[in-house]
N, C-alpha and C positions, 0 to 999 in steps of 0.2 A: 021577210026577205032577208038573206044572210049578207053579211058585209065582211070583207077580208082586209086585213091590214098587214102590210109587210114591214117588218122592223129590221133595221141594221144597226149594230153597235160595234164600235171599234175600240180596241185597247191600244196602248202605246206601242207594244211590241208584237201585236198579233191582230188578225181579222177573222171574224166568224159570222156566219149568216144564220139567222133564225126566222122562221115563219110561223105565225099563229092565226087561227081562224076563230071568229066570233060565231057562236051558234045562233040559231034563229030566235032565241029567247031575247027578251028585252033586258036581260041582266048582263049586257055587254059592257056597261059602264064600269070603269076601274078608277082607283085613286090617281091623283096627279103623279106623273113621273113613274108610274108602275107599269108593268107589262102584264096583260091578261094571259092566263093559262087555262086552256080548256080542261073540263072535268070529264068529258066523254058522255055519250048517251043523251046528249042534249040537255044536260042538267045545269048548264051555265058555265061561269068562268071563275077561276081563282086568279091571283096576280102575284107577280114577283116584285117585291118592294125594291125601290131604287137602291143601288149600292153606293159605295164610296166612289167619288169621281175617279175615273180612269179604270174602273173595273168593267168586266165584260160578262154578258149573260152566257153562262156555260151550262151545257146539258150535264145532268147527273145520272143519266141512264134511263132505260125504258120505264122503270117503276118509280122514278123520283122526279120531282118538279125541278126545272132549271132554276139557277140562282145567279145573282151578280157576284163575281169573285175575281181576284187577281189571276192573271194567266199563269198557270203552273206547267211544269214539264210535260205531263201527259197530253196537254192541249196541243203541243207541237209535234207529238209523235217522236219516234226514235230518229236520231241524226248521226252522221259520221263523226268520228273523233276529231278533235282539234278544229271544229267549225264554229262560226259565230252567226247570229241572226242579224243581218245587216243589209243595208241598201246595196246598190250596184257598185262595183269597183271603179267604174268610170262612166262618163256620159251623163245623160239626163236622169231625172228622178224616176224611180221604179219601186215596185213593191219589194219589201225586204225578203231575203231568203237566207238559208243557212249556207255559209261558204267559208273558205279559209281566209285568214287575214292576209292583207297585202301591205307593203310598206306605206302606201298612201293612207291606210287606216290609222297610222300612228302619228301623233303630233311631234313637231320638232322639239328637242330639249332646250331648256334655258338654264340660267344660273340658279333658278329656284324651283323649276318643275322638271318632271321626268318626261322622256320622249323617246322616240325611235332612234336607233343608232345603226349605221352601216357596219358590216363586218370588214375586218382588215387583218392581213397576216404581215407582221413586221419582219424585216430582214434580220439576219444573225447580228447579235450584239446591239440590237435596238430594243427600245421599249415604247409602249403607247403613252404618249405624253400630253396630247390635247384632243378634244372633241369640239367641233364647231357647233354653232347654234342650229345648223342644218342637219346635225347628227352625223357629220363626217369626221372620223378619227384620223390622227396623223402619228407617224412613228419617227423616232430620232434616237441617236446614240447618246447615252447620258454622259454628262461631264462630272468631274469630281465635285463641283460646286452643287450638283444635284443630290449629293449623298451626305448624310449626317452621321455622327458617331465616330468611333475609332475602330479600325480593322484590327482584329486580333492576329497573333502570329500564325495561328492555324488557318487564317483566311488570307495569308500572304502579306499581312501588315506587321506592325511592331507591337500593337497593344498599348502604345504610349502616345500621349497627345502633346507633351511639352518636352523641350530639350534645351540645354545650355550649350554655348559654343565650346567645342572641344570634347563633348560627351562621346563615348564609344558604346556601341551596342554589343551585348554578348548573350549567349543562351543561358538563362538562369535555371531553367528546367528543360525537359524535352519538348515543351509546348509553349513556353513563354520567353520573352526577351526582357532584358533589364538594361539600365543605363549605368555606365561606369563614369563618374564625374572626373573631369580633368583636375590635375593638381599642379604643384609648382614645377618649374623647369628643373632639368637635371635628373628626372626620374624616368624609368623605362617600364614598359608593360611586361610583367613577369607572370609566367604560367603558375597556376596554383596546383598543378598536377591533374591527373585524369579524374574527371567528375567534380572538379573544384573550380570555382570562378577565378578568373585572372585578377590581378591587382597591380597598381602602380607601386614601384619601389626602386631602391638603388641596386645597381649591379653588384652581385656578390662575386668577387674575383675568384674565390675558392671553389664555387659550385656552378656559377652561371657561364663561365668561360672555359673553353677547352682549346687545346692546340698550342702552338708557339707563335708569338707575335713576331712577324718578320722584322728584320733590322731596318728595312726601308720605311717602316712606319714610325720609327723613333725620331723625335725632334732633336735639334742641336742643343747640347748642354753648354752652359756658360758658368763661369765662376772658378772655383778651385780645381774642378774637373771639367774639361771641355771635350765635346765630340762634334763631329760633323753630322748634319741632318742625314738620316737614312743609313748611318753607320754606327757601330758600337765600339770602335777603337777609341780609347780615352787618352787624354793628355793631362798630366798633373801640372798645375800652375807652379811656377818657381816662386817660392816664398823665402828661400835662403840661398844666396849665391855662394856662400862659404861652404864648400863641400869637401869631403875627405874623412880621415880617421881622427878621432879625438881621444885623449887620455893615453897614459903610458905608465911605466913603473914608477915614475917620479911625478906624474901629473894626473889629475882627474878631469873628465869632461865636464863642461859647463854648457847647459842648453837653456834656451828660452822657448816656451811653448805658449801659443796663443789660445784663445777660448775655443777654437775649433780642434785643438789637439795637434796643430801643426808646429813643427820646430822652425822658428823664425830666425834663430841665431844659434851658433855652436862654436865652442872654442875649448882650449885646454888650459887648465889652471894648475900650477905647480903646488905640490903639497906644502903646507906651512908647518914649520916646526913648532912643537909645543914650548911655551914659555910660561912664566908665572902669571902673565897677563892674558894669554890666549891659549886656546886648545889647539892641538896639532899632533904630529906624529912623533914618536919616540923611538930611537934606535937603541937596541940592547947591545951590551958589550960581550955577551955570551959567558961572562965569568960571574960577575956579581948580580947580573940580571939576565935571566934566560927566558926564551920564548919557545913553546912547543905546543902544537895543536891549537894555536890561537890563544894560549894561556900564558900570560907574562908572570914570572915568578922572581921575587927578590931572594937571593941566596946568601946566607951567612950574615954575621954581625956587621961586616964591613960594607954591606950593600948600601948603595945610595938610595935615599927615599925616592919613591915614584909617586907623582901626583897625577891623578886622572879625574878631571872635573873637580868636585869638592871632596873626593876621597883620597887619602894619602896612606901609603904603606911605608912605614919607617924601616930603616935598616935593622936587621936582626930578626925580622919576622920570616924566618926561613920557611919556604913552601907555601906561603900565603898567596893564593891565586887572586888575580884581579877580575875573574869572571865567576859569578855565582852559578848555582845549579840551574837557574832559569835562563842562562846565557846572557845576563845583563852585566855590562862592564862595571867593575867596581868591587871593592872588598866586601866581605860579609860583615854587616854592621850589627847583627843581632842573631842570637841563637833561636831555634824554633821554640814555639810555645805550644802548650797543650790545654785543651778544654775538654771536660768530660760532662756528659749529661746522663743522669742515672734514673730519672723518673719524669713523668708528666710531659708537657709539650710547651713550645715557646718559639722564639725567634733567635736564631744565631746571627751575630753581627761580626763581620770580617774585620779584624784589627787593621788600623792604619799601617801602611807599609808592607802588608802581607802580599806576597807575590803568588803563592799557590798553597792549597791546603790538601791534606791527606785525611780521609774520613773513614772511620770504621763503624759499621752498624751491626748490632746483634739483637735479634728478636727475642721476645719473652718466652720462657719455657712453660709447658703445660703442667698442670698439677697431676699428682699420682692418683690412680684409681683406689677407691676404698674397698677393703675386703668384703666380699659377698654383697656388694652394692652395684646393682645393674645400671645406675645413672653415672655416666662418665664425669670425670673431673673437668674443671674449667680450663679452656685452652689459653695459651699465652697470647699477648697482644702483639700487633705488628709494630716494628720500629721503622719510621719513615724519615726521608730527607727531601725537603722541598715538595711536599704533598706526595705525588706519585712518581717523581723522578727516580727515586731508589726506594725499594721496599724490602726489608728483611722480615719475612713472615714469622709469626709465633707458632710454637709447637702445639700439637693437639693434646687435649687432656686424656689421661689414661682411663680405661674402663675395666671390665672383668671378663671380656670375651675374646679380645685379640690385641695384637701389638699395634700401637698407633704411630703415625709418622711424625717426623719433625717438620719445621716450617720450611716454606718454599721461598725462593728469591724471585722478584719481579720488578717492574718499573719501566718507564719509558726510555731511560738511558741505560747504557751498558756499563757495568762495573768492571774493575780490573780483576778482582778476586770474588768468586761466588762460591759459597759453601752452604749446602742445604743442611737443615737441622737433623740431628740424630734421632732415631726411633727409640721409643721407650722399651725397657726390658720386659721379658715375660716372667710368669710366676713359677714357683717351685712347690712341690708337694712333700709332706713328711708324715710318716705314720708310725705310731708307737702304741703298743698294747691295744691294737685294733682301732685306735682313734686317730683320724687324719687331721692335719693342720696344714696351712699353706703360708709360704713367704711371698711378699709382694715383689714385683719386678723393679729393677733399678731404673732411674730416670735416664732419658736420652742425653748424652753429653753434647754441649755446644763446642765451638772452636776455642772457647776459653776454659773448658773443663768444668768441674764442680757439680756434676750430676748427683742427684739424690741417690745414695746407695740402696741396694735391695734390702728389704727388711729381713730380720730374722724370722724364723717360723713363729707364727702367732705374735708377730711384732707389728708396730705401727710404721707407716711409710716415713722416709727421711726427706727433709727439705733440701733443695738444691742450694749451692753456695750463692751468696748475694750477688746480683747483677752479672751473673755469668750467662743468663739466658738458657740454662740447662733445665731439664725436666725433673719434677719431684718423684720420689720413689713410691711404689704402690704399697698399700697396707695389706697385712696378712690376715689369716683367719685363725680362730681359736676353738679347738674341740668341736669341729663341725665337719662331719665326714663329707668328702668330695665337694666342698664348697670352694668357689674360685677366689683366689687372692687378687688384689688389684695390680693392673699392669702399670709400668712406669710411664710418666708423661714424656712427650716428645720435646726436643730442644728447639730453640729458635734458630733461624738461618743467620748466616754471616755474610756481609758485603764489605768490600774494601775498594775505594776508588779515589782518584786524584782529580782535583778541579784546578786547572791552570787559569790564571786571571779571574779569580772568584768574584762574584757579585757582592754587593754591599750587605745583603741579608738573605737568610734562608729560613724557612719554617721547618720545625722538626717535631717528632713525637717519639717517646721511648715506650716500647711495648712492655706492659705489666706482666708479672708472673701469674700463672693460673693457680687458683686455690685447689688444694687436694680435696678429693671426694670424701664425704662423711662415711663413717663405718656402717656396714650393713649388720644384720643379725649375726652374732658370733664372729664379727669381723672387726678390723681396726682401720682407722682413717688413713688416707694417703697423704704423702708429704706435699708441701707447696712447691710449685715451680718458681724459678728465679726470674726477676725482671731482667730485661736486656739493658743495653747501654749504648751511648754514642761517644766516640773519641775523635776529636779533631786536632790534628797536628798542623800548626801554622808556620810556614816558612817565609823568611824575609831575605832581603838583599845582604 
């Protein structure tokens, strides 16, 4: 007789039903906890071994034995999107089904666990700031205390977090602000110009202020010059009540001046007559003593002697004036002296008692060119006074191709007389029996003369006279057809000037004469130029 057993097995998330029948055979017994599986045709049973706890016996199709396994998707069939396998949304217990989630399916959140939260739309300018343990959010408008960091200038802030009292803000760039620190009182904020940061500084009256300050803005002045507030009319304080005219033909004014330059006292003082013990005025008689143009003159042997200071003109010195050339009262006590400097350099010392000096400078003369020598002669040196104050230039050395110039005048001060140096002379040609020879050119003459004369045909150049500053003559050529003779050297320049109230010392240098050029082939040597000189005439009282 057959026996049927009905088996039910449930998984955690699903339910399925399976039915198996034991055949009539006595082989229905199966191992513990296994499930018999019919083989068909009355041939007995197989069995499905027990699975892992929680697994379910699942069919594997018509041609395969069922097995215990975890519930997989195909066991549930296809479902709608966004559904879950769950019990009922409310009420009592019921079999689970696939359905959409509801709020009650989610747990409430806590400080340490996730949970469901309600939706909420915040009003303008609010933000979500809290969520309760029931999952209910709340909105509020934030306070500045809720924000950290520093707002940049592009965000409407300053980009700065600290300030000092008195700081000013200014645009450092097109997108950043900067602090201008406060400084000491008495300074104003001055524009740096377009595109430049401002800065503190003093007001520049010449550039920062325009217009005219109204008189009403002026305060009252006190002291030697007084005004009323808001007015510019001035009143000079009285410092000397004795007013009037002072001095006459017989009296001189006497005034007292204080440290401010104000005359505090004024009066007239009669001229005092000259005596042996005091200086004073002297009246001339027009016969033995005359006066004309401010010059007093003793006339004839019978003239009374006249004393002025420590200088006395005795009778008989007819025509002797009491004023010297510098306009200083007194007789001339010494005749002029002369110093000459003919070479080298050094320091001139003004003699004691010298009132003014007259100086003559002559530059050195250039040497004459050598016959048929393409190399020019040596130029003359510059004669100078007090370095570059006055310069008499030396003459150029002669060559064989063209006339050379004399020395030039220069200097930082202007002389009374300026004479440029003379140019050297050109050459001459001479031919006899078809053979040409040349004569050298004469040297350039200075203001003192003495230039080296032109050479004779086929003759050597002549030297200039000593210390005249003149140029040396050029050398000729001998029996050399169409060869150039030497041109004469240029002379030095001349300067003459006067120095009133001369200083104690002056540096000087005398220009040397240039050496004549050596002779070329079939030529003769040029003559030497002369050195310049310095003459100083010293004038006394």
